N, CA, C and O atoms as a GROMACS GRO file, in nm:
protein
  400
    1UNK      N    1   0.086  -0.120   0.002
    1UNK     CA    2  -0.018   0.004  -0.004
    1UNK      C    3   0.087   0.123   0.004
    1UNK      O    4   0.179   0.130   0.085
    2UNK      N    5   0.057   0.211  -0.093
    2UNK     CA    6   0.139   0.344  -0.100
    2UNK      C    7   0.106   0.437   0.012
    2UNK      O    8  -0.012   0.456   0.039
    3UNK      N    9   0.198   0.495   0.076
    3UNK     CA   10   0.173   0.591   0.200
    3UNK      C   11   0.252   0.713   0.161
    3UNK      O   12   0.347   0.705   0.084
    4UNK      N   13   0.211   0.825   0.215
    4UNK     CA   14   0.280   0.946   0.211
    4UNK      C   15   0.435   0.927   0.255
    4UNK      O   16   0.528   0.972   0.188
    5UNK      N   17   0.453   0.852   0.379
    5UNK     CA   18   0.579   0.832   0.438
    5UNK      C   19   0.677   0.769   0.328
    5UNK      O   20   0.794   0.804   0.316
    6UNK      N   21   0.615   0.670   0.251
    6UNK     CA   22   0.708   0.595   0.169
    6UNK      C   23   0.750   0.671   0.048
    6UNK      O   24   0.863   0.662   0.001
    7UNK      N   25   0.648   0.753  -0.004
    7UNK     CA   26   0.679   0.847  -0.104
    7UNK      C   27   0.809   0.944  -0.066
    7UNK      O   28   0.907   0.956  -0.139
    8UNK      N   29   0.791   1.009   0.057
    8UNK     CA   30   0.882   1.112   0.104
    8UNK      C   31   0.999   1.026   0.128
    8UNK      O   32   1.102   1.092   0.112
    9UNK      N   33   1.023   0.890   0.165
    9UNK     CA   34   1.136   0.826   0.186
    9UNK      C   35   1.201   0.813   0.055
    9UNK      O   36   1.317   0.852   0.050
   10UNK      N   37   1.146   0.764  -0.055
   10UNK     CA   38   1.185   0.740  -0.170
   10UNK      C   39   1.248   0.878  -0.230
   10UNK      O   40   1.364   0.873  -0.273
   11UNK      N   41   1.181   0.989  -0.234
   11UNK     CA   42   1.221   1.107  -0.285
   11UNK      C   43   1.307   1.192  -0.202
   11UNK      O   44   1.336   1.306  -0.237
   12UNK      N   45   1.356   1.128  -0.071
   12UNK     CA   46   1.425   1.213   0.032
   12UNK      C   47   1.533   1.264  -0.016
   12UNK      O   48   1.561   1.382   0.004
   13UNK      N   49   1.621   1.173  -0.095
   13UNK     CA   50   1.765   1.228  -0.138
   13UNK      C   51   1.729   1.349  -0.225
   13UNK      O   52   1.782   1.457  -0.199
   14UNK      N   53   1.644   1.338  -0.322
   14UNK     CA   54   1.623   1.448  -0.425
   14UNK      C   55   1.568   1.590  -0.335
   14UNK      O   56   1.608   1.703  -0.363
   15UNK      N   57   1.490   1.565  -0.246
   15UNK     CA   58   1.433   1.678  -0.174
   15UNK      C   59   1.544   1.750  -0.092
   15UNK      O   60   1.549   1.872  -0.077
   16UNK      N   61   1.641   1.649  -0.036
   16UNK     CA   62   1.748   1.713   0.022
   16UNK      C   63   1.852   1.797  -0.059
   16UNK      O   64   1.924   1.882  -0.008
   17UNK      N   65   1.851   1.764  -0.189
   17UNK     CA   66   1.955   1.826  -0.278
   17UNK      C   67   1.878   1.936  -0.346
   17UNK      O   68   1.945   2.038  -0.362
   18UNK      N   69   1.760   1.941  -0.388
   18UNK     CA   70   1.697   2.048  -0.460
   18UNK      C   71   1.613   2.163  -0.340
   18UNK      O   72   1.497   2.149  -0.301
   19UNK      N   73   1.695   2.259  -0.306
   19UNK     CA   74   1.650   2.354  -0.217
   19UNK      C   75   1.541   2.428  -0.270
   19UNK      O   76   1.486   2.503  -0.190
   20UNK      N   77   1.498   2.425  -0.382
   20UNK     CA   78   1.394   2.509  -0.438
   20UNK      C   79   1.252   2.435  -0.426
   20UNK      O   80   1.147   2.491  -0.456
   21UNK      N   81   1.259   2.296  -0.377
   21UNK     CA   82   1.131   2.222  -0.374
   21UNK      C   83   1.117   2.189  -0.223
   21UNK      O   84   1.220   2.153  -0.164
   22UNK      N   85   1.018   2.196  -0.164
   22UNK     CA   86   0.977   2.156  -0.034
   22UNK      C   87   0.839   2.118  -0.013
   22UNK      O   88   0.742   2.172  -0.067
   23UNK      N   89   0.837   2.010   0.078
   23UNK     CA   90   0.708   1.951   0.096
   23UNK      C   91   0.665   1.979   0.244
   23UNK      O   92   0.733   1.950   0.342
   24UNK      N   93   0.540   2.041   0.247
   24UNK     CA   94   0.498   2.073   0.384
   24UNK      C   95   0.373   2.011   0.410
   24UNK      O   96   0.285   2.003   0.325
   25UNK      N   97   0.360   1.963   0.540
   25UNK     CA   98   0.240   1.897   0.590
   25UNK      C   99   0.128   1.995   0.642
   25UNK      O  100   0.145   2.066   0.742
   26UNK      N  101   0.024   1.994   0.575
   26UNK     CA  102  -0.088   2.090   0.614
   26UNK      C  103  -0.208   2.005   0.679
   26UNK      O  104  -0.201   1.882   0.682
   27UNK      N  105  -0.310   2.071   0.728
   27UNK     CA  106  -0.438   1.998   0.773
   27UNK      C  107  -0.508   1.931   0.673
   27UNK      O  108  -0.591   1.844   0.702
   28UNK      N  109  -0.479   1.968   0.546
   28UNK     CA  110  -0.566   1.929   0.422
   28UNK      C  111  -0.485   1.842   0.336
   28UNK      O  112  -0.538   1.791   0.238
   29UNK      N  113  -0.351   1.820   0.367
   29UNK     CA  114  -0.290   1.713   0.296
   29UNK      C  115  -0.140   1.777   0.287
   29UNK      O  116  -0.108   1.867   0.366
   30UNK      N  117  -0.057   1.731   0.195
   30UNK     CA  118   0.080   1.753   0.181
   30UNK      C  119   0.084   1.855   0.064
   30UNK      O  120   0.022   1.835  -0.040
   31UNK      N  121   0.165   1.971   0.090
   31UNK     CA  122   0.176   2.077   0.000
   31UNK      C  123   0.319   2.090  -0.061
   31UNK      O  124   0.414   2.119   0.012
   32UNK      N  125   0.335   2.070  -0.199
   32UNK     CA  126   0.472   2.069  -0.261
   32UNK      C  127   0.482   2.230  -0.295
   32UNK      O  128   0.391   2.288  -0.355
   33UNK      N  129   0.584   2.287  -0.257
   33UNK     CA  130   0.617   2.438  -0.286
   33UNK      C  131   0.730   2.427  -0.365
   33UNK      O  132   0.824   2.358  -0.329
   34UNK      N  133   0.731   2.501  -0.491
   34UNK     CA  134   0.872   2.540  -0.565
   34UNK      C  135   0.881   2.670  -0.535
   34UNK      O  136   0.791   2.752  -0.553
   35UNK      N  137   1.003   2.695  -0.482
   35UNK     CA  138   1.044   2.828  -0.451
   35UNK      C  139   1.145   2.891  -0.559
   35UNK      O  140   1.229   2.819  -0.613
   36UNK      N  141   1.136   3.011  -0.586
   36UNK     CA  142   1.251   3.077  -0.668
   36UNK      C  143   1.378   3.046  -0.598
   36UNK      O  144   1.381   3.019  -0.478
   37UNK      N  145   1.490   3.050  -0.680
   37UNK     CA  146   1.597   3.020  -0.627
   37UNK      C  147   1.679   3.157  -0.582
   37UNK      O  148   1.771   3.144  -0.502
   38UNK      N  149   1.646   3.280  -0.632
   38UNK     CA  150   1.704   3.418  -0.597
   38UNK      C  151   1.624   3.479  -0.503
   38UNK      O  152   1.674   3.570  -0.438
   39UNK      N  153   1.506   3.447  -0.483
   39UNK     CA  154   1.426   3.540  -0.392
   39UNK      C  155   1.348   3.446  -0.306
   39UNK      O  156   1.352   3.324  -0.322
   40UNK      N  157   1.273   3.509  -0.209
   40UNK     CA  158   1.198   3.430  -0.094
   40UNK      C  159   1.048   3.438  -0.141
   40UNK      O  160   0.961   3.474  -0.062
   41UNK      N  161   1.023   3.407  -0.263
   41UNK     CA  162   0.891   3.403  -0.313
   41UNK      C  163   0.862   3.265  -0.370
   41UNK      O  164   0.944   3.206  -0.440
   42UNK      N  165   0.747   3.214  -0.340
   42UNK     CA  166   0.712   3.095  -0.404
   42UNK      C  167   0.654   3.102  -0.557
   42UNK      O  168   0.582   3.194  -0.596
   43UNK      N  169   0.693   3.001  -0.630
   43UNK     CA  170   0.656   3.005  -0.772
   43UNK      C  171   0.524   2.926  -0.791
   43UNK      O  172   0.429   2.980  -0.847
   44UNK      N  173   0.519   2.804  -0.745
   44UNK     CA  174   0.408   2.729  -0.757
   44UNK      C  175   0.384   2.646  -0.625
   44UNK      O  176   0.477   2.621  -0.548
   45UNK      N  177   0.252   2.603  -0.601
   45UNK     CA  178   0.240   2.511  -0.496
   45UNK      C  179   0.126   2.416  -0.541
   45UNK      O  180   0.032   2.449  -0.612
   46UNK      N  181   0.145   2.311  -0.496
   46UNK     CA  182   0.036   2.189  -0.541
   46UNK      C  183  -0.015   2.114  -0.419
   46UNK      O  184   0.075   2.061  -0.354
   47UNK      N  185  -0.124   2.100  -0.378
   47UNK     CA  186  -0.183   2.030  -0.287
   47UNK      C  187  -0.200   1.894  -0.331
   47UNK      O  188  -0.259   1.866  -0.435
   48UNK      N  189  -0.139   1.794  -0.237
   48UNK     CA  190  -0.147   1.655  -0.270
   48UNK      C  191  -0.241   1.584  -0.173
   48UNK      O  192  -0.195   1.566  -0.060
   49UNK      N  193  -0.354   1.544  -0.197
   49UNK     CA  194  -0.450   1.477  -0.113
   49UNK      C  195  -0.423   1.330  -0.094
   49UNK      O  196  -0.465   1.271   0.006
   50UNK      N  197  -0.355   1.272  -0.188
   50UNK     CA  198  -0.317   1.134  -0.172
   50UNK      C  199  -0.180   1.103  -0.198
   50UNK      O  200  -0.117   1.185  -0.265
   51UNK      N  201  -0.115   0.991  -0.155
   51UNK     CA  202   0.004   0.948  -0.164
   51UNK      C  203   0.044   0.948  -0.335
   51UNK      O  204   0.152   0.988  -0.379
   52UNK      N  205  -0.053   0.900  -0.408
   52UNK     CA  206  -0.023   0.876  -0.563
   52UNK      C  207   0.002   1.026  -0.612
   52UNK      O  208   0.099   1.049  -0.684
   53UNK      N  209  -0.086   1.128  -0.572
   53UNK     CA  210  -0.063   1.250  -0.626
   53UNK      C  211   0.064   1.319  -0.580
   53UNK      O  212   0.126   1.398  -0.652
   54UNK      N  213   0.101   1.286  -0.455
   54UNK     CA  214   0.233   1.348  -0.418
   54UNK      C  215   0.357   1.277  -0.485
   54UNK      O  216   0.460   1.340  -0.504
   55UNK      N  217   0.343   1.146  -0.519
   55UNK     CA  218   0.444   1.072  -0.595
   55UNK      C  219   0.446   1.131  -0.733
   55UNK      O  220   0.554   1.151  -0.788
   56UNK      N  221   0.328   1.160  -0.794
   56UNK     CA  222   0.332   1.211  -0.938
   56UNK      C  223   0.398   1.360  -0.940
   56UNK      O  224   0.482   1.396  -1.022
   57UNK      N  225   0.352   1.429  -0.848
   57UNK     CA  226   0.407   1.569  -0.844
   57UNK      C  227   0.566   1.567  -0.801
   57UNK      O  228   0.643   1.644  -0.858
   58UNK      N  229   0.612   1.481  -0.704
   58UNK     CA  230   0.754   1.476  -0.675
   58UNK      C  231   0.821   1.425  -0.817
   58UNK      O  232   0.918   1.484  -0.865
   59UNK      N  233   0.766   1.321  -0.874
   59UNK     CA  234   0.847   1.278  -0.990
   59UNK      C  235   0.856   1.396  -1.097
   59UNK      O  236   0.959   1.422  -1.160
   60UNK      N  237   0.745   1.459  -1.109
   60UNK     CA  238   0.757   1.588  -1.214
   60UNK      C  239   0.857   1.665  -1.164
   60UNK      O  240   0.948   1.685  -1.244
   61UNK      N  241   0.869   1.714  -1.058
   61UNK     CA  242   0.976   1.803  -0.998
   61UNK      C  243   1.102   1.754  -0.999
   61UNK      O  244   1.192   1.835  -1.021
   62UNK      N  245   1.135   1.619  -0.977
   62UNK     CA  246   1.253   1.550  -0.990
   62UNK      C  247   1.306   1.557  -1.131
   62UNK      O  248   1.423   1.587  -1.154
   63UNK      N  249   1.226   1.531  -1.216
   63UNK     CA  250   1.250   1.532  -1.355
   63UNK      C  251   1.297   1.662  -1.411
   63UNK      O  252   1.398   1.674  -1.481
   64UNK      N  253   1.208   1.771  -1.372
   64UNK     CA  254   1.250   1.909  -1.403
   64UNK      C  255   1.380   1.936  -1.341
   64UNK      O  256   1.457   1.999  -1.412
   65UNK      N  257   1.419   1.904  -1.230
   65UNK     CA  258   1.540   1.931  -1.160
   65UNK      C  259   1.659   1.881  -1.224
   65UNK      O  260   1.762   1.945  -1.243
   66UNK      N  261   1.633   1.749  -1.260
   66UNK     CA  262   1.736   1.670  -1.348
   66UNK      C  263   1.781   1.756  -1.470
   66UNK      O  264   1.900   1.775  -1.499
   67UNK      N  265   1.672   1.807  -1.541
   67UNK     CA  266   1.701   1.861  -1.665
   67UNK      C  267   1.754   1.994  -1.648
   67UNK      O  268   1.818   2.047  -1.738
   68UNK      N  269   1.730   2.054  -1.533
   68UNK     CA  270   1.804   2.177  -1.515
   68UNK      C  271   1.936   2.180  -1.471
   68UNK      O  272   2.013   2.273  -1.494
   69UNK      N  273   1.969   2.062  -1.396
   69UNK     CA  274   2.118   2.044  -1.352
   69UNK      C  275   2.192   1.997  -1.481
   69UNK      O  276   2.306   2.040  -1.498
   70UNK      N  277   2.142   1.919  -1.564
   70UNK     CA  278   2.206   1.849  -1.680
   70UNK      C  279   2.240   1.974  -1.780
   70UNK      O  280   2.346   1.971  -1.844
   71UNK      N  281   2.159   2.070  -1.792
   71UNK     CA  282   2.170   2.176  -1.890
   71UNK      C  283   2.231   2.315  -1.834
   71UNK      O  284   2.230   2.422  -1.894
   72UNK      N  285   2.281   2.291  -1.716
   72UNK     CA  286   2.345   2.407  -1.634
   72UNK      C  287   2.255   2.522  -1.627
   72UNK      O  288   2.291   2.634  -1.661
   73UNK      N  289   2.134   2.494  -1.583
   73UNK     CA  290   2.040   2.593  -1.572
   73UNK      C  291   1.966   2.622  -1.705
   73UNK      O  292   1.939   2.739  -1.732
   74UNK      N  293   1.936   2.533  -1.780
   74UNK     CA  294   1.875   2.536  -1.917
   74UNK      C  295   1.949   2.642  -2.017
   74UNK      O  296   1.890   2.722  -2.090
   75UNK      N  297   2.076   2.628  -2.006
   75UNK     CA  298   2.157   2.707  -2.090
   75UNK      C  299   2.155   2.658  -2.226
   75UNK      O  300   2.202   2.724  -2.319
   76UNK      N  301   2.092   2.521  -2.244
   76UNK     CA  302   2.075   2.458  -2.375
   76UNK      C  303   1.971   2.372  -2.362
   76UNK      O  304   1.930   2.354  -2.247
   77UNK      N  305   1.914   2.311  -2.455
   77UNK     CA  306   1.804   2.219  -2.485
   77UNK      C  307   1.860   2.089  -2.445
   77UNK      O  308   1.976   2.053  -2.465
   78UNK      N  309   1.757   2.015  -2.380
   78UNK     CA  310   1.799   1.858  -2.349
   78UNK      C  311   1.783   1.797  -2.496
   78UNK      O  312   1.702   1.828  -2.584
   79UNK      N  313   1.883   1.705  -2.497
   79UNK     CA  314   1.873   1.596  -2.623
   79UNK      C  315   1.759   1.507  -2.603
   79UNK      O  316   1.715   1.486  -2.490
   80UNK      N  317   1.707   1.453  -2.711
   80UNK     CA  318   1.593   1.341  -2.692
   80UNK      C  319   1.657   1.232  -2.592
   80UNK      O  320   1.591   1.193  -2.496
   81UNK      N  321   1.773   1.188  -2.614
   81UNK     CA  322   1.828   1.094  -2.526
   81UNK      C  323   1.832   1.120  -2.375
   81UNK      O  324   1.809   1.035  -2.290
   82UNK      N  325   1.864   1.252  -2.352
   82UNK     CA  326   1.872   1.306  -2.219
   82UNK      C  327   1.714   1.303  -2.155
   82UNK      O  328   1.693   1.269  -2.038
   83UNK      N  329   1.621   1.339  -2.238
   83UNK     CA  330   1.491   1.353  -2.204
   83UNK      C  331   1.438   1.215  -2.151
   83UNK      O  332   1.370   1.206  -2.049
   84UNK      N  333   1.479   1.104  -2.233
   84UNK     CA  334   1.434   0.980  -2.226
   84UNK      C  335   1.495   0.927  -2.090
   84UNK      O  336   1.425   0.871  -2.005
   85UNK      N  337   1.617   0.947  -2.077
   85UNK     CA  338   1.698   0.909  -1.952
   85UNK      C  339   1.636   0.966  -1.824
   85UNK      O  340   1.621   0.895  -1.725
   86UNK      N  341   1.602   1.089  -1.826
   86UNK     CA  342   1.540   1.147  -1.718
   86UNK      C  343   1.405   1.102  -1.690
   86UNK      O  344   1.367   1.077  -1.576
   87UNK      N  345   1.328   1.091  -1.794
   87UNK     CA  346   1.203   1.013  -1.764
   87UNK      C  347   1.207   0.890  -1.715
   87UNK      O  348   1.123   0.860  -1.630
   88UNK      N  349   1.305   0.792  -1.756
   88UNK     CA  350   1.332   0.663  -1.693
   88UNK      C  351   1.368   0.669  -1.558
   88UNK      O  352   1.317   0.592  -1.476
   89UNK      N  353   1.461   0.763  -1.524
   89UNK     CA  354   1.504   0.780  -1.382
   89UNK      C  355   1.377   0.819  -1.294
   89UNK      O  356   1.354   0.766  -1.185
   90UNK      N  357   1.308   0.900  -1.344
   90UNK     CA  358   1.188   0.938  -1.253
   90UNK      C  359   1.098   0.818  -1.253
   90UNK      O  360   1.047   0.787  -1.146
   91UNK      N  361   1.072   0.747  -1.360
   91UNK     CA  362   0.990   0.631  -1.338
   91UNK      C  363   1.042   0.524  -1.263
   91UNK      O  364   0.962   0.438  -1.225
   92UNK      N  365   1.170   0.511  -1.232
   92UNK     CA  366   1.225   0.418  -1.146
   92UNK      C  367   1.195   0.468  -0.996
   92UNK      O  368   1.149   0.394  -0.910
   93UNK      N  369   1.224   0.594  -0.976
   93UNK     CA  370   1.187   0.649  -0.835
   93UNK      C  371   1.041   0.617  -0.795
   93UNK      O  372   1.009   0.568  -0.687
   94UNK      N  373   0.947   0.656  -0.907
   94UNK     CA  374   0.795   0.628  -0.883
   94UNK      C  375   0.785   0.480  -0.855
   94UNK      O  376   0.724   0.443  -0.754
   95UNK      N  377   0.837   0.397  -0.933
   95UNK     CA  378   0.818   0.262  -0.896
   95UNK      C  379   0.863   0.211  -0.760
   95UNK      O  380   0.802   0.121  -0.702
   96UNK      N  381   0.963   0.268  -0.714
   96UNK     CA  382   1.014   0.231  -0.572
   96UNK      C  383   0.910   0.254  -0.473
   96UNK      O  384   0.899   0.181  -0.374
   97UNK      N  385   0.825   0.363  -0.500
   97UNK     CA  386   0.717   0.404  -0.413
   97UNK      C  387   0.620   0.281  -0.378
   97UNK      O  388   0.567   0.267  -0.269
   98UNK      N  389   0.607   0.202  -0.477
   98UNK     CA  390   0.509   0.092  -0.482
   98UNK      C  391   0.581  -0.034  -0.419
   98UNK      O  392   0.511  -0.132  -0.392
   99UNK      N  393   0.696  -0.036  -0.398
   99UNK     CA  394   0.771  -0.151  -0.331
   99UNK      C  395   0.773  -0.125  -0.186
   99UNK      O  396   0.811  -0.016  -0.143
  100UNK      N  397   0.733  -0.223  -0.107
  100UNK     CA  398   0.754  -0.218   0.033
  100UNK      C  399   0.884  -0.260   0.099
  100UNK      O  400   0.896  -0.253   0.221
   0.00000   0.00000   0.00000
């Protein structure tokens, strides 16, 4: 059974590395906030009412972060192979959430 705790455990290393992404626990669910890197303003926030939604949002954030890192801040476009590799890595993390 997928739980919030399992998703946070699987994506823990990513969340420790990416200082622009933060998961907050609220009375309504888990809130994923993407902060700007240069200012103390948030860019987006997504409320995740289920572990599945949290997994999907964190996968998307993880893949975005990997693309950002790989291209040195989007100074160039990702190649097709890089996009496929990033999507595969995101899928592998998401699959780990299902394993107990």
